[in-house]
PASE-278524 format. One record per residue: residue in three letters; x, y, z of N, C-alpha, C, O in turn. Coordinates in steps of 0.2 Angstrom, whole numbers, plus 5000, padded with zeros to 4 digits. Layout:
<atoms>
[atom "ALA", [X, Y, Z], [X, Y, Z], [X, Y, Z], [X, Y, Z]]
...
</atoms>
This chain:
<atoms>
[atom "MET", [4411, 5918, 4362], [4417, 5919, 4360], [4422, 5913, 4360], [4421, 5909, 4364]]
[atom "THR", [4426, 5913, 4355], [4430, 5907, 4354], [4437, 5908, 4358], [4438, 5914, 4360]]
[atom "ASP", [4441, 5903, 4359], [4447, 5904, 4362], [4452, 5909, 4359], [4455, 5913, 4362]]
[atom "ARG", [4452, 5908, 4352], [4456, 5913, 4348], [4454, 5920, 4349], [4458, 5925, 4350]]
[atom "PHE", [4447, 5921, 4349], [4444, 5928, 4350], [4446, 5931, 4357], [4449, 5936, 4358]]
[atom "THR", [4446, 5926, 4362], [4447, 5928, 4369], [4455, 5930, 4370], [4457, 5935, 4373]]
[atom "LYS", [4459, 5925, 4367], [4466, 5926, 4367], [4468, 5933, 4363], [4472, 5937, 4365]]
[atom "GLY", [4465, 5934, 4357], [4466, 5940, 4354], [4464, 5946, 4358], [4468, 5951, 4358]]
[atom "LEU", [4458, 5946, 4361], [4456, 5952, 4365], [4461, 5953, 4371], [4462, 5959, 4372]]
[atom "GLU", [4463, 5948, 4374], [4468, 5949, 4379], [4475, 5952, 4377], [4478, 5956, 4380]]
[atom "THR", [4477, 5949, 4371], [4483, 5952, 4368], [4482, 5959, 4366], [4487, 5963, 4367]]
[atom "MET", [4477, 5961, 4363], [4475, 5968, 4361], [4476, 5973, 4367], [4478, 5978, 4365]]
[atom "LYS", [4474, 5971, 4373], [4475, 5975, 4378], [4482, 5977, 4380], [4483, 5982, 4384]]
[atom "GLN", [4487, 5974, 4377], [4494, 5977, 4378], [4495, 5983, 4374], [4499, 5987, 4375]]
[atom "TYR", [4490, 5984, 4369], [4491, 5990, 4364], [4485, 5995, 4365], [4486, 6001, 4362]]
[atom "VAL", [4480, 5994, 4368], [4475, 5998, 4369], [4472, 5998, 4376], [4473, 5993, 4380]]
[atom "THR", [4468, 6003, 4378], [4465, 6002, 4385], [4460, 5997, 4385], [4457, 5995, 4380]]
[atom "GLU", [4458, 5995, 4391], [4453, 5990, 4391], [4446, 5993, 4388], [4442, 5989, 4385]]
[atom "GLU", [4445, 5999, 4390], [4439, 6003, 4387], [4439, 6003, 4379], [4434, 6001, 4376]]
[atom "GLU", [4445, 6004, 4376], [4446, 6004, 4369], [4445, 5997, 4366], [4442, 5997, 4361]]
[atom "ALA", [4447, 5992, 4369], [4447, 5985, 4367], [4439, 5983, 4367], [4437, 5981, 4362]]
[atom "TYR", [4436, 5985, 4372], [4428, 5983, 4372], [4424, 5988, 4367], [4420, 5985, 4364]]
[atom "ARG", [4427, 5994, 4366], [4423, 5998, 4361], [4424, 5995, 4354], [4420, 5996, 4350]]
[atom "MET", [4430, 5993, 4353], [4432, 5990, 4346], [4427, 5984, 4345], [4425, 5983, 4339]]
[atom "VAL", [4426, 5980, 4350], [4421, 5974, 4349], [4414, 5976, 4348], [4411, 5974, 4344]]
[atom "GLU", [4412, 5981, 4352], [4405, 5983, 4352], [4403, 5988, 4347], [4397, 5987, 4345]]
[atom "SER", [4407, 5992, 4345], [4405, 5998, 4340], [4409, 5997, 4334], [4413, 6002, 4333]]
[atom "ASP", [4409, 5992, 4330], [4412, 5991, 4324], [4409, 5995, 4318], [4404, 5994, 4316]]
[atom "ALA", [4413, 6000, 4316], [4410, 6005, 4311], [4409, 6001, 4304], [4405, 6004, 4300]]
[atom "LEU", [4412, 5996, 4303], [4411, 5992, 4297], [4406, 5986, 4297], [4405, 5982, 4293]]
[atom "ALA", [4403, 5985, 4303], [4399, 5979, 4304], [4393, 5978, 4299], [4391, 5973, 4298]]
[atom "ASP", [4390, 5984, 4297], [4385, 5983, 4292], [4387, 5980, 4286], [4383, 5977, 4282]]
[atom "ILE", [4393, 5981, 4283], [4395, 5979, 4277], [4400, 5973, 4277], [4401, 5969, 4273]]
[atom "ALA", [4404, 5973, 4283], [4409, 5967, 4284], [4409, 5965, 4291], [4413, 5966, 4295]]
[atom "PRO", [4403, 5962, 4293], [4403, 5960, 4300], [4408, 5955, 4303], [4409, 5955, 4309]]
[atom "ASP", [4411, 5952, 4299], [4417, 5947, 4301], [4424, 5950, 4302], [4428, 5947, 4304]]
[atom "LEU", [4424, 5956, 4299], [4431, 5959, 4299], [4434, 5960, 4306], [4440, 5958, 4307]]
[atom "ARG", [4430, 5963, 4310], [4433, 5964, 4317], [4435, 5958, 4320], [4440, 5957, 4323]]
[atom "LYS", [4431, 5953, 4319], [4432, 5946, 4322], [4439, 5943, 4319], [4443, 5940, 4323]]
[atom "MET", [4440, 5944, 4313], [4446, 5942, 4309], [4452, 5945, 4312], [4457, 5942, 4313]]
[atom "ILE", [4451, 5952, 4313], [4457, 5956, 4316], [4459, 5954, 4323], [4464, 5953, 4324]]
[atom "ILE", [4454, 5953, 4327], [4455, 5951, 4334], [4458, 5944, 4334], [4463, 5942, 4338]]
[atom "GLU", [4454, 5939, 4331], [4457, 5932, 4331], [4463, 5931, 4327], [4468, 5928, 4330]]
[atom "PHE", [4464, 5933, 4321], [4470, 5932, 4318], [4476, 5936, 4319], [4481, 5934, 4322]]
[atom "ALA", [4475, 5943, 4318], [4480, 5948, 4320], [4483, 5947, 4327], [4489, 5946, 4328]]
[atom "TYR", [4478, 5948, 4332], [4480, 5948, 4339], [4480, 5941, 4342], [4485, 5940, 4346]]
[atom "GLY", [4476, 5937, 4340], [4476, 5930, 4343], [4481, 5926, 4341], [4484, 5922, 4345]]
[atom "ASP", [4483, 5926, 4334], [4487, 5922, 4331], [4494, 5925, 4330], [4499, 5922, 4332]]
[atom "VAL", [4494, 5931, 4328], [4501, 5934, 4326], [4504, 5938, 4332], [4510, 5937, 4334]]
[atom "TYR", [4500, 5943, 4334], [4503, 5947, 4340], [4505, 5943, 4346], [4509, 5945, 4350]]
[atom "SER", [4502, 5938, 4347], [4503, 5934, 4353], [4509, 5929, 4352], [4510, 5925, 4357]]
[atom "ARG", [4512, 5929, 4347], [4518, 5924, 4346], [4523, 5926, 4350], [4524, 5932, 4352]]
[atom "PRO", [4528, 5922, 4352], [4533, 5923, 4356], [4539, 5927, 4352], [4539, 5926, 4346]]
[atom "GLY", [4544, 5930, 4355], [4550, 5932, 4352], [4551, 5939, 4351], [4556, 5942, 4351]]
[atom "LEU", [4545, 5943, 4352], [4546, 5950, 4352], [4541, 5953, 4358], [4536, 5950, 4359]]
[atom "ASP", [4544, 5958, 4361], [4540, 5961, 4366], [4535, 5966, 4362], [4535, 5967, 4356]]
[atom "ALA", [4530, 5969, 4366], [4525, 5973, 4363], [4527, 5979, 4360], [4525, 5981, 4355]]
[atom "LYS", [4532, 5982, 4363], [4535, 5988, 4360], [4538, 5987, 4353], [4537, 5990, 4348]]
[atom "SER", [4542, 5981, 4353], [4546, 5980, 4347], [4540, 5978, 4341], [4541, 5980, 4336]]
[atom "ARG", [4535, 5974, 4343], [4530, 5972, 4339], [4526, 5979, 4336], [4525, 5979, 4330]]
[atom "ALA", [4525, 5983, 4341], [4521, 5989, 4339], [4526, 5993, 4334], [4523, 5996, 4329]]
[atom "LEU", [4532, 5994, 4335], [4537, 5997, 4330], [4537, 5994, 4323], [4537, 5998, 4318]]
[atom "VAL", [4537, 5988, 4323], [4536, 5984, 4317], [4530, 5986, 4313], [4530, 5988, 4307]]
[atom "VAL", [4524, 5986, 4317], [4518, 5987, 4313], [4517, 5994, 4311], [4515, 5996, 4306]]
[atom "ILE", [4520, 5999, 4315], [4520, 6006, 4313], [4523, 6007, 4307], [4521, 6010, 4302]]
[atom "THR", [4529, 6004, 4306], [4533, 6005, 4300], [4530, 6002, 4294], [4530, 6004, 4288]]
[atom "ALA", [4527, 5996, 4295], [4523, 5993, 4290], [4517, 5997, 4287], [4517, 5997, 4281]]
[atom "VAL", [4513, 6000, 4291], [4508, 6003, 4289], [4510, 6010, 4286], [4507, 6012, 4281]]
[atom "VAL", [4515, 6013, 4288], [4518, 6019, 4285], [4520, 6017, 4278], [4519, 6021, 4273]]
[atom "THR", [4524, 6012, 4277], [4526, 6010, 4270], [4520, 6009, 4265], [4521, 6009, 4259]]
[atom "GLN", [4514, 6007, 4268], [4509, 6006, 4264], [4505, 6013, 4263], [4499, 6013, 4259]]
[atom "SER", [4507, 6018, 4266], [4503, 6025, 4266], [4496, 6024, 4268], [4491, 6027, 4266]]
[atom "ALA", [4495, 6020, 4273], [4489, 6018, 4276], [4488, 6023, 4282], [4489, 6022, 4288]]
[atom "VAL", [4485, 6029, 4280], [4484, 6035, 4285], [4480, 6033, 4291], [4483, 6034, 4297]]
[atom "PRO", [4474, 6031, 4291], [4470, 6030, 4297], [4474, 6024, 4301], [4474, 6025, 4307]]
[atom "GLN", [4477, 6019, 4298], [4480, 6014, 4302], [4487, 6017, 4305], [4489, 6014, 4310]]
[atom "THR", [4490, 6021, 4302], [4496, 6024, 4305], [4494, 6028, 4311], [4498, 6027, 4316]]
[atom "LYS", [4489, 6032, 4311], [4487, 6035, 4317], [4485, 6030, 4323], [4487, 6031, 4328]]
[atom "THR", [4481, 6025, 4321], [4479, 6020, 4325], [4485, 6017, 4329], [4486, 6016, 4335]]
[atom "HIS", [4490, 6015, 4324], [4496, 6011, 4327], [4501, 6015, 4330], [4505, 6012, 4335]]
[atom "ILE", [4502, 6021, 4329], [4506, 6026, 4333], [4503, 6026, 4340], [4506, 6026, 4345]]
[atom "THR", [4496, 6027, 4340], [4493, 6027, 4347], [4494, 6021, 4351], [4495, 6021, 4357]]
[atom "ARG", [4493, 6015, 4347], [4494, 6009, 4351], [4501, 6008, 4353], [4503, 6005, 4358]]
[atom "GLY", [4506, 6010, 4349], [4513, 6010, 4350], [4515, 6014, 4357], [4518, 6011, 4361]]
[atom "LEU", [4512, 6020, 4358], [4513, 6023, 4364], [4510, 6019, 4370], [4513, 6019, 4375]]
[atom "HIS", [4504, 6016, 4369], [4501, 6013, 4374], [4505, 6006, 4376], [4506, 6004, 4382]]
[atom "ALA", [4509, 6004, 4371], [4513, 5998, 4372], [4520, 6000, 4375], [4524, 5996, 4377]]
[atom "GLY", [4521, 6006, 4376], [4527, 6009, 4379], [4532, 6012, 4375], [4537, 6014, 4378]]
[atom "LEU", [4531, 6013, 4369], [4535, 6017, 4364], [4535, 6024, 4366], [4530, 6027, 4369]]
[atom "THR", [4541, 6028, 4366], [4541, 6035, 4367], [4540, 6038, 4360], [4541, 6036, 4355]]
[atom "PRO", [4538, 6045, 4361], [4538, 6049, 4355], [4545, 6049, 4351], [4545, 6048, 4345]]
[atom "THR", [4550, 6049, 4355], [4557, 6049, 4351], [4558, 6043, 4348], [4561, 6043, 4342]]
[atom "GLU", [4556, 6037, 4351], [4557, 6031, 4347], [4553, 6030, 4341], [4556, 6028, 4336]]
[atom "ILE", [4547, 6033, 4341], [4543, 6033, 4335], [4546, 6037, 4330], [4546, 6035, 4324]]
[atom "VAL", [4548, 6043, 4331], [4550, 6048, 4327], [4557, 6045, 4323], [4558, 6045, 4317]]
[atom "GLU", [4561, 6042, 4328], [4567, 6040, 4325], [4566, 6034, 4320], [4570, 6033, 4315]]
[atom "ALA", [4561, 6029, 4322], [4560, 6024, 4318], [4557, 6026, 4311], [4559, 6024, 4306]]
[atom "LEU", [4553, 6032, 4311], [4550, 6034, 4305], [4556, 6037, 4301], [4556, 6037, 4295]]
[atom "LEU", [4561, 6041, 4304], [4566, 6044, 4300], [4570, 6038, 4297], [4573, 6040, 4292]]
[atom "GLN", [4571, 6033, 4300], [4575, 6027, 4297], [4572, 6025, 4291], [4575, 6021, 4287]]
[atom "LEU", [4565, 6026, 4289], [4562, 6024, 4283], [4564, 6028, 4277], [4562, 6026, 4272]]
[atom "VAL", [4566, 6034, 4278], [4567, 6039, 4273], [4571, 6036, 4267], [4569, 6037, 4261]]
[atom "PRO", [4577, 6032, 4268], [4580, 6030, 4262], [4576, 6024, 4258], [4578, 6023, 4253]]
[atom "TYR", [4572, 6021, 4262], [4568, 6015, 4259], [4561, 6017, 4256], [4559, 6014, 4251]]
[atom "ILE", [4558, 6022, 4259], [4551, 6024, 4256], [4550, 6031, 4254], [4545, 6033, 4251]]
[atom "GLY", [4555, 6035, 4255], [4556, 6042, 4253], [4553, 6047, 4258], [4550, 6046, 4263]]
[atom "PHE", [4555, 6053, 4256], [4553, 6059, 4261], [4545, 6060, 4261], [4543, 6061, 4267]]
[atom "PRO", [4542, 6060, 4256], [4534, 6062, 4256], [4531, 6057, 4261], [4527, 6059, 4265]]
[atom "ARG", [4532, 6050, 4261], [4528, 6046, 4265], [4530, 6047, 4272], [4526, 6047, 4277]]
[atom "VAL", [4537, 6048, 4273], [4539, 6049, 4280], [4537, 6056, 4283], [4535, 6056, 4289]]
[atom "GLN", [4536, 6061, 4279], [4534, 6067, 4281], [4526, 6067, 4283], [4524, 6069, 4288]]
[atom "ASN", [4523, 6063, 4279], [4516, 6062, 4280], [4515, 6058, 4287], [4511, 6060, 4291]]
[atom "ALA", [4519, 6053, 4288], [4519, 6049, 4294], [4521, 6054, 4300], [4518, 6053, 4306]]
[atom "LEU", [4526, 6058, 4299], [4528, 6062, 4305], [4522, 6067, 4307], [4521, 6069, 4312]]
[atom "THR", [4519, 6070, 4301], [4513, 6074, 4303], [4508, 6071, 4307], [4505, 6073, 4311]]
[atom "ILE", [4506, 6064, 4305], [4502, 6060, 4309], [4504, 6059, 4316], [4500, 6060, 4321]]
[atom "ALA", [4510, 6058, 4317], [4513, 6057, 4324], [4513, 6063, 4328], [4511, 6063, 4333]]
[atom "GLN", [4514, 6069, 4324], [4514, 6075, 4328], [4507, 6077, 4330], [4506, 6079, 4336]]
[atom "GLN", [4502, 6075, 4326], [4495, 6076, 4328], [4493, 6071, 4334], [4490, 6073, 4339]]
[atom "VAL", [4495, 6065, 4334], [4494, 6060, 4340], [4498, 6063, 4346], [4495, 6063, 4351]]
[atom "PHE", [4504, 6065, 4345], [4508, 6067, 4351], [4504, 6074, 4354], [4504, 6074, 4360]]
[atom "ALA", [4502, 6078, 4350], [4498, 6084, 4352], [4492, 6082, 4356], [4490, 6085, 4361]]
[atom "GLU", [4488, 6077, 4353], [4482, 6075, 4356], [4483, 6072, 4363], [4479, 6073, 4368]]
[atom "LYS", [4489, 6069, 4364], [4491, 6066, 4370], [4495, 6070, 4375], [4497, 6068, 4380]]
[atom "GLN", [4496, 6076, 4372], [4500, 6081, 4376], [4507, 6079, 4377], [4510, 6079, 4383]]
[atom "LEU", [4510, 6075, 4372], [4517, 6073, 4373], [4522, 6077, 4369], [4520, 6080, 4364]]
[atom "THR", [4528, 6077, 4371], [4533, 6081, 4367], [4539, 6076, 4366], [4540, 6071, 4369]]
[atom "ILE", [4543, 6078, 4361], [4549, 6074, 4360], [4555, 6077, 4365], [4556, 6083, 4366]]
[atom "LYS", [4558, 6072, 4368], [4564, 6074, 4372], [4570, 6072, 4370], [4575, 6073, 4373]]
</atoms>
């Protein structure tokens, strides 16, 4: 493992459980066609970008959630809502951030994201307060 990979893996643990972090490393679903993708995500996204100073994990998670929602990236929306909860965001904070996107990306994308959030909250037995 490189220093960037180790740094990325440690940073990633702010957003996922330790078990999930190691699962991501060990069981990469795309390894057969893109074996370097997981390494790139861990080293670049988490090792270089997520580890920068200036934002706490919650703020960073909120930025990423809104970014993937604006791209209509459905699997990544679910992933990053889950990671946002792990980083300390509340369901209310996530819902309010998504509602703030309506004037910029429209009702359909926000409704889709809220449906995904609702599924994640149900899986984790969380409610809006």
